[in-house]
A tleap script that builds the chain and sets N, CA, C and O, in Angstrom:
source leaprc.protein.ff14SB
mol = sequence {
  NMET THR ASN ASP THR GLN LYS HIE LEU THR
  PRO ARG ASP TYR TRP MET ILE ALA GLY VAL
  LEU PHE VAL ILE THR ALA VAL GLU VAL VAL
  VAL THR TYR ILE ASP ALA LEU ASP SER LEU
  VAL PRO PRO ILE LEU ILE VAL LEU SER ALA
  ALA LYS PHE VAL LEU VAL VAL GLY TRP PHE
  MET HIE LEU LYS PHE ASP LEU LYS ARG TYR
  ARG GLY LEU PHE TYR ILE GLY LEU VAL ALA
  ALA PRO ILE LEU PHE GLY ALA VAL LEU PHE
  THR PHE GLY VAL LEU ILE GLY CASN
}
set mol.1.N position { 1.812 -4.678 36.058 }
set mol.1.CA position { 2.263 -3.477 36.715 }
set mol.1.C position { 1.086 -2.784 37.374 }
set mol.1.O position { -0.044 -2.840 36.888 }
set mol.2.N position { 1.363 -2.153 38.448 }
set mol.2.CA position { 0.318 -1.359 39.084 }
set mol.2.C position { 0.347 0.038 38.508 }
set mol.2.O position { 1.257 0.411 37.768 }
set mol.3.N position { -0.663 0.794 38.862 }
set mol.3.CA position { -0.748 2.162 38.338 }
set mol.3.C position { 0.400 3.027 38.823 }
set mol.3.O position { 0.776 3.986 38.148 }
set mol.4.N position { 0.972 2.702 39.997 }
set mol.4.CA position { 2.049 3.516 40.538 }
set mol.4.C position { 3.355 3.351 39.773 }
set mol.4.O position { 4.169 4.274 39.742 }
set mol.5.N position { 3.572 2.178 39.148 }
set mol.5.CA position { 4.847 1.924 38.479 }
set mol.5.C position { 4.788 2.166 36.975 }
set mol.5.O position { 5.808 2.044 36.296 }
set mol.6.N position { 3.638 2.500 36.450 }
set mol.6.CA position { 3.529 2.741 35.012 }
set mol.6.C position { 4.175 4.066 34.645 }
set mol.6.O position { 4.064 5.057 35.368 }
set mol.7.N position { 4.849 4.059 33.508 }
set mol.7.CA position { 5.431 5.303 32.999 }
set mol.7.C position { 4.330 6.094 32.314 }
set mol.7.O position { 3.674 5.592 31.402 }
set mol.8.N position { 4.131 7.304 32.742 }
set mol.8.CA position { 3.121 8.146 32.114 }
set mol.8.C position { 3.775 8.946 30.989 }
set mol.8.O position { 4.908 9.412 31.113 }
set mol.9.N position { 3.049 9.090 29.914 }
set mol.9.CA position { 3.575 9.817 28.762 }
set mol.9.C position { 3.562 11.308 29.028 }
set mol.9.O position { 2.667 11.837 29.687 }
set mol.10.N position { 4.572 11.969 28.502 }
set mol.10.CA position { 4.642 13.421 28.619 }
set mol.10.C position { 4.113 14.038 27.326 }
set mol.10.O position { 3.988 13.343 26.317 }
set mol.11.N position { 3.803 15.322 27.346 }
set mol.11.CA position { 3.386 15.972 26.102 }
set mol.11.C position { 4.422 15.820 24.987 }
set mol.11.O position { 4.060 15.719 23.814 }
set mol.12.N position { 5.704 15.805 25.345 }
set mol.12.CA position { 6.765 15.618 24.343 }
set mol.12.C position { 6.611 14.260 23.655 }
set mol.12.O position { 6.795 14.155 22.443 }
set mol.13.N position { 6.275 13.222 24.422 }
set mol.13.CA position { 6.066 11.893 23.844 }
set mol.13.C position { 4.934 11.917 22.830 }
set mol.13.O position { 5.051 11.351 21.744 }
set mol.14.N position { 3.843 12.570 23.189 }
set mol.14.CA position { 2.699 12.651 22.279 }
set mol.14.C position { 3.053 13.412 21.004 }
set mol.14.O position { 2.614 13.036 19.917 }
set mol.15.N position { 3.840 14.471 21.127 }
set mol.15.CA position { 4.248 15.228 19.941 }
set mol.15.C position { 5.172 14.389 19.047 }
set mol.15.O position { 5.099 14.473 17.821 }
set mol.16.N position { 6.031 13.591 19.661 }
set mol.16.CA position { 6.917 12.737 18.867 }
set mol.16.C position { 6.112 11.686 18.110 }
set mol.16.O position { 6.373 11.421 16.936 }
set mol.17.N position { 5.141 11.095 18.781 }
set mol.17.CA position { 4.290 10.097 18.125 }
set mol.17.C position { 3.485 10.750 17.011 }
set mol.17.O position { 3.339 10.181 15.930 }
set mol.18.N position { 2.964 11.943 17.272 }
set mol.18.CA position { 2.217 12.667 16.237 }
set mol.18.C position { 3.119 12.959 15.040 }
set mol.18.O position { 2.673 12.881 13.895 }
set mol.19.N position { 4.375 13.293 15.294 }
set mol.19.CA position { 5.321 13.530 14.198 }
set mol.19.C position { 5.562 12.284 13.369 }
set mol.19.O position { 5.621 12.352 12.142 }
set mol.20.N position { 5.704 11.138 14.037 }
set mol.20.CA position { 5.897 9.876 13.321 }
set mol.20.C position { 4.657 9.555 12.490 }
set mol.20.O position { 4.770 9.119 11.345 }
set mol.21.N position { 3.484 9.768 13.065 }
set mol.21.CA position { 2.243 9.525 12.328 }
set mol.21.C position { 2.140 10.451 11.114 }
set mol.21.O position { 1.668 10.038 10.055 }
set mol.22.N position { 2.577 11.692 11.268 }
set mol.22.CA position { 2.571 12.639 10.157 }
set mol.22.C position { 3.496 12.170 9.038 }
set mol.22.O position { 3.138 12.238 7.862 }
set mol.23.N position { 4.683 11.695 9.404 }
set mol.23.CA position { 5.642 11.223 8.402 }
set mol.23.C position { 5.092 10.004 7.670 }
set mol.23.O position { 5.199 9.910 6.447 }
set mol.24.N position { 4.504 9.070 8.418 }
set mol.24.CA position { 3.932 7.877 7.777 }
set mol.24.C position { 2.817 8.267 6.814 }
set mol.24.O position { 2.721 7.723 5.714 }
set mol.25.N position { 1.973 9.209 7.230 }
set mol.25.CA position { 0.891 9.675 6.358 }
set mol.25.C position { 1.445 10.350 5.110 }
set mol.25.O position { 0.923 10.156 4.012 }
set mol.26.N position { 2.500 11.142 5.276 }
set mol.26.CA position { 3.117 11.802 4.118 }
set mol.26.C position { 3.683 10.765 3.157 }
set mol.26.O position { 3.559 10.915 1.942 }
set mol.27.N position { 4.304 9.713 3.689 }
set mol.27.CA position { 4.835 8.644 2.836 }
set mol.27.C position { 3.693 7.961 2.092 }
set mol.27.O position { 3.831 7.639 0.912 }
set mol.28.N position { 2.566 7.735 2.769 }
set mol.28.CA position { 1.413 7.126 2.109 }
set mol.28.C position { 0.942 7.968 0.923 }
set mol.28.O position { 0.636 7.435 -0.143 }
set mol.29.N position { 0.887 9.265 1.115 }
set mol.29.CA position { 0.441 10.151 0.035 }
set mol.29.C position { 1.444 10.139 -1.112 }
set mol.29.O position { 1.054 10.054 -2.276 }
set mol.30.N position { 2.725 10.223 -0.794 }
set mol.30.CA position { 3.760 10.247 -1.831 }
set mol.30.C position { 3.755 8.947 -2.629 }
set mol.30.O position { 3.898 8.969 -3.852 }
set mol.31.N position { 3.590 7.820 -1.948 }
set mol.31.CA position { 3.607 6.515 -2.617 }
set mol.31.C position { 2.504 6.437 -3.670 }
set mol.31.O position { 2.705 5.832 -4.723 }
set mol.32.N position { 1.365 7.027 -3.410 }
set mol.32.CA position { 0.256 6.950 -4.365 }
set mol.32.C position { 0.524 7.768 -5.633 }
set mol.32.O position { -0.117 7.543 -6.659 }
set mol.33.N position { 1.466 8.713 -5.568 }
set mol.33.CA position { 1.766 9.541 -6.738 }
set mol.33.C position { 2.927 9.020 -7.578 }
set mol.33.O position { 3.179 9.548 -8.661 }
set mol.34.N position { 3.636 8.006 -7.112 }
set mol.34.CA position { 4.788 7.476 -7.847 }
set mol.34.C position { 4.299 6.360 -8.778 }
set mol.34.O position { 3.870 5.302 -8.317 }
set mol.35.N position { 4.369 6.607 -10.082 }
set mol.35.CA position { 3.856 5.651 -11.064 }
set mol.35.C position { 4.629 4.339 -11.071 }
set mol.35.O position { 4.051 3.289 -11.350 }
set mol.36.N position { 5.906 4.377 -10.775 }
set mol.36.CA position { 6.719 3.160 -10.805 }
set mol.36.C position { 6.311 2.161 -9.722 }
set mol.36.O position { 6.656 0.982 -9.802 }
set mol.37.N position { 5.588 2.625 -8.724 }
set mol.37.CA position { 5.180 1.751 -7.619 }
set mol.37.C position { 3.734 1.279 -7.727 }
set mol.37.O position { 3.168 0.799 -6.745 }
set mol.38.N position { 3.132 1.410 -8.905 }
set mol.38.CA position { 1.707 1.088 -9.043 }
set mol.38.C position { 1.348 -0.302 -8.526 }
set mol.38.O position { 0.335 -0.463 -7.845 }
set mol.39.N position { 2.152 -1.291 -8.836 }
set mol.39.CA position { 1.818 -2.652 -8.397 }
set mol.39.C position { 2.115 -2.872 -6.911 }
set mol.39.O position { 1.607 -3.820 -6.313 }
set mol.40.N position { 2.925 -2.012 -6.321 }
set mol.40.CA position { 3.292 -2.164 -4.908 }
set mol.40.C position { 2.502 -1.265 -3.975 }
set mol.40.O position { 2.649 -1.364 -2.756 }
set mol.41.N position { 1.671 -0.395 -4.516 }
set mol.41.CA position { 0.955 0.560 -3.677 }
set mol.41.C position { 0.072 -0.123 -2.631 }
set mol.41.O position { 0.155 0.239 -1.457 }
set mol.42.N position { -0.772 -1.099 -3.001 }
set mol.42.CA position { -1.624 -1.702 -1.958 }
set mol.42.C position { -0.845 -2.338 -0.795 }
set mol.42.O position { -1.175 -2.073 0.361 }
set mol.43.N position { 0.181 -3.171 -1.062 }
set mol.43.CA position { 0.897 -3.736 0.085 }
set mol.43.C position { 1.615 -2.678 0.930 }
set mol.43.O position { 1.658 -2.778 2.156 }
set mol.44.N position { 2.175 -1.668 0.267 }
set mol.44.CA position { 2.857 -0.608 1.011 }
set mol.44.C position { 1.870 0.127 1.906 }
set mol.44.O position { 2.163 0.386 3.073 }
set mol.45.N position { 0.706 0.462 1.369 }
set mol.45.CA position { -0.293 1.172 2.159 }
set mol.45.C position { -0.820 0.320 3.312 }
set mol.45.O position { -1.101 0.839 4.393 }
set mol.46.N position { -0.953 -0.968 3.086 }
set mol.46.CA position { -1.420 -1.853 4.163 }
set mol.46.C position { -0.403 -1.890 5.298 }
set mol.46.O position { -0.775 -1.808 6.469 }
set mol.47.N position { 0.871 -2.011 4.959 }
set mol.47.CA position { 1.915 -2.056 5.979 }
set mol.47.C position { 1.984 -0.727 6.735 }
set mol.47.O position { 2.076 -0.713 7.963 }
set mol.48.N position { 1.941 0.376 6.008 }
set mol.48.CA position { 2.001 1.686 6.663 }
set mol.48.C position { 0.772 1.927 7.536 }
set mol.48.O position { 0.880 2.497 8.622 }
set mol.49.N position { -0.387 1.497 7.065 }
set mol.49.CA position { -1.602 1.656 7.866 }
set mol.49.C position { -1.544 0.807 9.131 }
set mol.49.O position { -1.978 1.246 10.196 }
set mol.50.N position { -1.017 -0.393 9.017 }
set mol.50.CA position { -0.870 -1.245 10.200 }
set mol.50.C position { 0.094 -0.614 11.203 }
set mol.50.O position { -0.128 -0.689 12.412 }
set mol.51.N position { 1.158 0.002 10.707 }
set mol.51.CA position { 2.109 0.677 11.597 }
set mol.51.C position { 1.432 1.835 12.326 }
set mol.51.O position { 1.633 2.024 13.526 }
set mol.52.N position { 0.635 2.602 11.602 }
set mol.52.CA position { -0.092 3.700 12.244 }
set mol.52.C position { -1.094 3.172 13.264 }
set mol.52.O position { -1.259 3.749 14.339 }
set mol.53.N position { -1.757 2.080 12.925 }
set mol.53.CA position { -2.720 1.468 13.835 }
set mol.53.C position { -2.039 1.061 15.144 }
set mol.53.O position { -2.552 1.327 16.232 }
set mol.54.N position { -0.882 0.415 15.023 }
set mol.54.CA position { -0.167 -0.035 16.220 }
set mol.54.C position { 0.256 1.167 17.066 }
set mol.54.O position { 0.152 1.124 18.292 }
set mol.55.N position { 0.729 2.230 16.432 }
set mol.55.CA position { 1.119 3.424 17.176 }
set mol.55.C position { -0.068 4.049 17.900 }
set mol.55.O position { 0.021 4.377 19.083 }
set mol.56.N position { -1.163 4.211 17.197 }
set mol.56.CA position { -2.328 4.855 17.803 }
set mol.56.C position { -2.879 4.013 18.949 }
set mol.56.O position { -3.157 4.530 20.031 }
set mol.57.N position { -3.033 2.727 18.706 }
set mol.57.CA position { -3.588 1.855 19.741 }
set mol.57.C position { -2.616 1.689 20.902 }
set mol.57.O position { -3.018 1.721 22.065 }
set mol.58.N position { -1.352 1.515 20.588 }
set mol.58.CA position { -0.371 1.273 21.629 }
set mol.58.C position { -0.103 2.469 22.518 }
set mol.58.O position { 0.070 2.318 23.728 }
set mol.59.N position { -0.067 3.643 21.941 }
set mol.59.CA position { 0.314 4.816 22.712 }
set mol.59.C position { -0.875 5.695 23.069 }
set mol.59.O position { -1.074 5.992 24.247 }
set mol.60.N position { -1.663 6.116 22.107 }
set mol.60.CA position { -2.761 7.022 22.417 }
set mol.60.C position { -3.871 6.341 23.207 }
set mol.60.O position { -4.529 6.972 24.035 }
set mol.61.N position { -4.078 5.051 22.948 }
set mol.61.CA position { -5.102 4.315 23.698 }
set mol.61.C position { -4.481 3.560 24.871 }
set mol.61.O position { -5.175 2.812 25.559 }
set mol.62.N position { -3.195 3.746 25.105 }
set mol.62.CA position { -2.468 3.209 26.253 }
set mol.62.C position { -2.465 1.688 26.322 }
set mol.62.O position { -2.303 1.128 27.406 }
set mol.63.N position { -2.638 1.009 25.198 }
set mol.63.CA position { -2.610 -0.449 25.194 }
set mol.63.C position { -1.226 -0.969 25.571 }
set mol.63.O position { -1.095 -2.062 26.123 }
set mol.64.N position { -0.201 -0.183 25.272 }
set mol.64.CA position { 1.169 -0.582 25.588 }
set mol.64.C position { 1.350 -0.806 27.085 }
set mol.64.O position { 2.210 -1.585 27.496 }
set mol.65.N position { 0.560 -0.143 27.889 }
set mol.65.CA position { 0.712 -0.219 29.335 }
set mol.65.C position { -0.272 -1.191 29.982 }
set mol.65.O position { -0.272 -1.342 31.203 }
set mol.66.N position { -1.112 -1.853 29.178 }
set mol.66.CA position { -2.057 -2.828 29.717 }
set mol.66.C position { -1.373 -4.168 29.938 }
set mol.66.O position { -0.205 -4.359 29.599 }
set mol.67.N position { -2.126 -5.080 30.512 }
set mol.67.CA position { -1.606 -6.430 30.717 }
set mol.67.C position { -1.330 -7.097 29.379 }
set mol.67.O position { -1.984 -6.797 28.380 }
set mol.68.N position { -0.362 -8.003 29.362 }
set mol.68.CA position { 0.029 -8.667 28.118 }
set mol.68.C position { -1.118 -9.454 27.502 }
set mol.68.O position { -1.224 -9.529 26.277 }
set mol.69.N position { -1.974 -10.037 28.325 }
set mol.69.CA position { -3.075 -10.823 27.755 }
set mol.69.C position { -4.067 -9.922 27.010 }
set mol.69.O position { -4.642 -10.342 26.006 }
set mol.70.N position { -4.272 -8.707 27.483 }
set mol.70.CA position { -5.161 -7.784 26.773 }
set mol.70.C position { -4.542 -7.366 25.447 }
set mol.70.O position { -5.221 -7.306 24.421 }
set mol.71.N position { -3.252 -7.079 25.482 }
set mol.71.CA position { -2.557 -6.739 24.235 }
set mol.71.C position { -2.615 -7.890 23.249 }
set mol.71.O position { -2.854 -7.687 22.059 }
set mol.72.N position { -2.397 -9.096 23.744 }
set mol.72.CA position { -2.448 -10.275 22.882 }
set mol.72.C position { -3.799 -10.437 22.214 }
set mol.72.O position { -3.874 -10.717 21.017 }
set mol.73.N position { -4.856 -10.264 22.970 }
set mol.73.CA position { -6.198 -10.376 22.397 }
set mol.73.C position { -6.416 -9.316 21.314 }
set mol.73.O position { -7.013 -9.591 20.273 }
set mol.74.N position { -5.934 -8.133 21.567 }
set mol.74.CA position { -6.123 -7.065 20.594 }
set mol.74.C position { -5.318 -7.325 19.328 }
set mol.74.O position { -5.810 -7.098 18.223 }
set mol.75.N position { -4.089 -7.798 19.480 }
set mol.75.CA position { -3.255 -8.052 18.308 }
set mol.75.C position { -3.707 -9.279 17.535 }
set mol.75.O position { -3.446 -9.383 16.336 }
set mol.76.N position { -4.377 -10.207 18.199 }
set mol.76.CA position { -4.978 -11.323 17.481 }
set mol.76.C position { -5.999 -10.789 16.478 }
set mol.76.O position { -6.076 -11.264 15.346 }
set mol.77.N position { -6.772 -9.805 16.901 }
set mol.77.CA position { -7.732 -9.171 15.995 }
set mol.77.C position { -7.040 -8.468 14.840 }
set mol.77.O position { -7.543 -8.473 13.717 }
set mol.78.N position { -5.886 -7.863 15.110 }
set mol.78.CA position { -5.132 -7.180 14.062 }
set mol.78.C position { -4.673 -8.163 12.988 }
set mol.78.O position { -4.639 -7.820 11.806 }
set mol.79.N position { -4.326 -9.367 13.390 }
set mol.79.CA position { -3.890 -10.378 12.436 }
set mol.79.C position { -5.090 -11.066 11.783 }
set mol.79.O position { -5.071 -11.347 10.585 }
set mol.80.N position { -6.133 -11.335 12.575 }
set mol.80.CA position { -7.285 -12.080 12.071 }
set mol.80.C position { -8.122 -11.270 11.076 }
set mol.80.O position { -8.688 -11.840 10.144 }
set mol.81.N position { -8.204 -9.972 11.257 }
set mol.81.CA position { -9.043 -9.147 10.379 }
set mol.81.C position { -8.596 -9.212 8.915 }
set mol.81.O position { -9.441 -9.438 8.048 }
set mol.82.N position { -7.313 -9.026 8.597 }
set mol.82.CA position { -6.909 -9.150 7.187 }
set mol.82.C position { -7.107 -10.556 6.625 }
set mol.82.O position { -7.440 -10.718 5.450 }
set mol.83.N position { -6.901 -11.575 7.465 }
set mol.83.CA position { -7.124 -12.947 7.011 }
set mol.83.C position { -8.593 -13.146 6.659 }
set mol.83.O position { -8.914 -13.722 5.619 }
set mol.84.N position { -9.473 -12.674 7.517 }
set mol.84.CA position { -10.907 -12.784 7.252 }
set mol.84.C position { -11.293 -11.979 6.013 }
set mol.84.O position { -12.083 -12.444 5.192 }
set mol.85.N position { -10.744 -10.784 5.877 }
set mol.85.CA position { -11.021 -9.944 4.717 }
set mol.85.C position { -10.571 -10.638 3.432 }
set mol.85.O position { -11.288 -10.629 2.432 }
set mol.86.N position { -9.379 -11.240 3.465 }
set mol.86.CA position { -8.884 -11.977 2.300 }
set mol.86.C position { -9.756 -13.170 1.971 }
set mol.86.O position { -9.994 -13.459 0.799 }
set mol.87.N position { -10.239 -13.870 2.997 }
set mol.87.CA position { -11.113 -15.016 2.764 }
set mol.87.C position { -12.423 -14.579 2.116 }
set mol.87.O position { -12.933 -15.258 1.224 }
set mol.88.N position { -12.958 -13.467 2.555 }
set mol.88.CA position { -14.201 -12.962 1.957 }
set mol.88.C position { -13.954 -12.552 0.507 }
set mol.88.O position { -14.762 -12.866 -0.367 }
set mol.89.N position { -12.853 -11.859 0.243 }
set mol.89.CA position { -12.535 -11.471 -1.132 }
set mol.89.C position { -12.354 -12.699 -2.012 }
set mol.89.O position { -12.831 -12.733 -3.146 }
set mol.90.N position { -11.666 -13.702 -1.490 }
set mol.90.CA position { -11.457 -14.929 -2.250 }
set mol.90.C position { -12.782 -15.623 -2.530 }
set mol.90.O position { -12.995 -16.146 -3.624 }
set mol.91.N position { -13.669 -15.629 -1.542 }
set mol.91.CA position { -14.978 -16.260 -1.704 }
set mol.91.C position { -15.773 -15.610 -2.830 }
set mol.91.O position { -16.452 -16.298 -3.592 }
set mol.92.N position { -15.689 -14.301 -2.935 }
set mol.92.CA position { -16.435 -13.596 -3.973 }
set mol.92.C position { -15.652 -13.461 -5.269 }
set mol.92.O position { -16.108 -12.784 -6.191 }
set mol.93.N position { -14.481 -14.090 -5.362 }
set mol.93.CA position { -13.735 -14.134 -6.607 }
set mol.93.C position { -12.916 -12.904 -6.922 }
set mol.93.O position { -12.413 -12.783 -8.039 }
set mol.94.N position { -12.764 -11.996 -5.994 }
set mol.94.CA position { -12.017 -10.778 -6.265 }
set mol.94.C position { -10.541 -11.086 -6.436 }
set mol.94.O position { -9.888 -10.517 -7.310 }
set mol.95.N position { -10.009 -11.972 -5.618 }
set mol.95.CA position { -8.572 -12.270 -5.679 }
set mol.95.C position { -8.204 -13.150 -6.873 }
set mol.95.O position { -7.064 -13.116 -7.337 }
set mol.96.N position { -9.148 -13.929 -7.368 }
set mol.96.CA position { -8.829 -14.841 -8.467 }
set mol.96.C position { -9.269 -14.302 -9.818 }
set mol.96.O position { -9.144 -14.989 -10.832 }
set mol.97.N position { -9.777 -13.097 -9.840 }
set mol.97.CA position { -10.066 -12.433 -11.103 }
set mol.97.C position { -11.391 -12.798 -11.757 }
set mol.97.O position { -11.563 -12.524 -12.944 }
set mol.98.N position { -12.311 -13.387 -11.061 }
set mol.98.CA position { -13.624 -13.706 -11.653 }
set mol.98.C position { -14.567 -12.536 -11.578 }
set mol.98.O position { -15.709 -12.633 -12.029 }
savepdb mol mol.pdb
quit
């Protein structure tokens, strides 16, 4: 798309995104206080953090309006980073309990 055909965000759009980010953050805080979810807290927080990351990068950094190849490269990093982090943790024995 050229710059002339791109949809520009309005202040209302930014406020709606900020509201969604606020709700996700509130859920993150609440989840940490619920004792019944102790074993599920890390995966829940990872998923919620990834959702916030996608919102911030996609809308506030305008990645949503970039070319698909740029978005693809960025999202490859989003997937590769946790895999690399898990590999490092596994290497140092954190995941296997050593």
